[in-house]
Structure formats: structure tokens, C-alpha cells
N, C-alpha and C positions, 0 to 999 in steps of 0.2 A: 352130722354124717357127711363123710366126704366119699368120693368115688372108690377109693380103696376098700373103705368099710362096707360099702354096698356091694362090691365084688365078693368080699369075704363072707357076708351074710348070704348072698345068692348061692355061693358054692356050698356053705354048710347046710342051708335048708333043703337044697335039692341034690345032695350028694353027688356033685360034680366037681372036677378039679378047678382050681383057681384060675388057671389059664383059660378053660372053657367058660367060666363065668365072666372073665375079663372081655372075651370076645363078645359075648352076649350084651354086656354093659356097653362096651364101645360102639357096637353096632347100633344099639338103641339111641345112644347120644348122637352118633354121626348122622343117623336118619333124620333126628329132629333138627340138627344144625343145618343139613342140607335143605330141608324144607323151609325152614326160616330164611335161609340165605336166598332162596328162590322166591321169597316173599309169600309163602303159602301159610296159612293159618294152621297151627297144630293144636288140636284139642285132645286131651287126656281125661276122659270121664272120671269124675270123683276127685281130680286134682286141680285142673285149670286149663288154661290156653295160653299159647305163645303167638306173638305176631310182631311184625316190624311197624314202628311208627316213624313217619317221615316228617322231618322239621325243616321248614324253609330258612334260607339264609337271611341274615338281618345285620343292620348296622348297630354296633354296641359301643360301649364306652369303657376304656381301660380305667378302673377306679383308682389306680396309683398315679397315672399321669394325666388322666383327663382326655387322652388321645382317642379319637373315634376310629374304631377297628371294624372291619367287615368280618362277620362270622359266616363261615361256609354252611350250606345245607348239610344235613346229616340224617342218617337212619339209626334208630336205636331199638333194641329188643325190648319187648314189653310182655310181662306176665300178669295175667289176671286170674286170681284164685277162683276155682269153681264153687258152686253153691254148697255142695256136700262138704268140701274142705272148710269152708267158712263156718258151716254149722257144727262140724266136729270140733273145731277150735273153740268156738264160743259155748259149748255145751259143758 
């Protein structure tokens, strides 16, 4: 399922226009995105949680040339599936 399919399903099941459903979905995703950017943990019961993981910089090696390169510190989004979702998938 992609975003446009989600919008279509939301519109059909709630008898609202596609434009209204798009506003709801975009607002939902934007709220999650803003919370993650401000490094807040986002938990959706029954689905899972999103958070930012921070990785320190380190010295690595280019496998092609053998040259030592510096890898910058970075932040990456991380999703952890919730207990209910795991149980549903494995049932």
C-alpha cells in the first residue's frame, strides 16, 4: 500500500472527498515527521514506535582503494514493531 492508496481507502470508508482524505493523511504524516525531526519518540499503539538513532563518526576504509576515510556522525530513523503487530503477523 502506498500513500495514494491509503487516501483512496480513507475517502471510500468514511464517505469523504479524496481531497479531504489527503488533508487528513498528510497532516498525520507531517505530525509524525515533525515529532521525529525534533527527536521525540512517536508511539502508535498496536503498530509500533519511531525514534531517531544517533551514530558517532568513525574512521573507515574504502574497500576499493584501501584509503582511510572519515565517516561523519549521522542520525537515522528507526522503527520498532509493537507487540500486537508482531503477534498478528505470526498468528
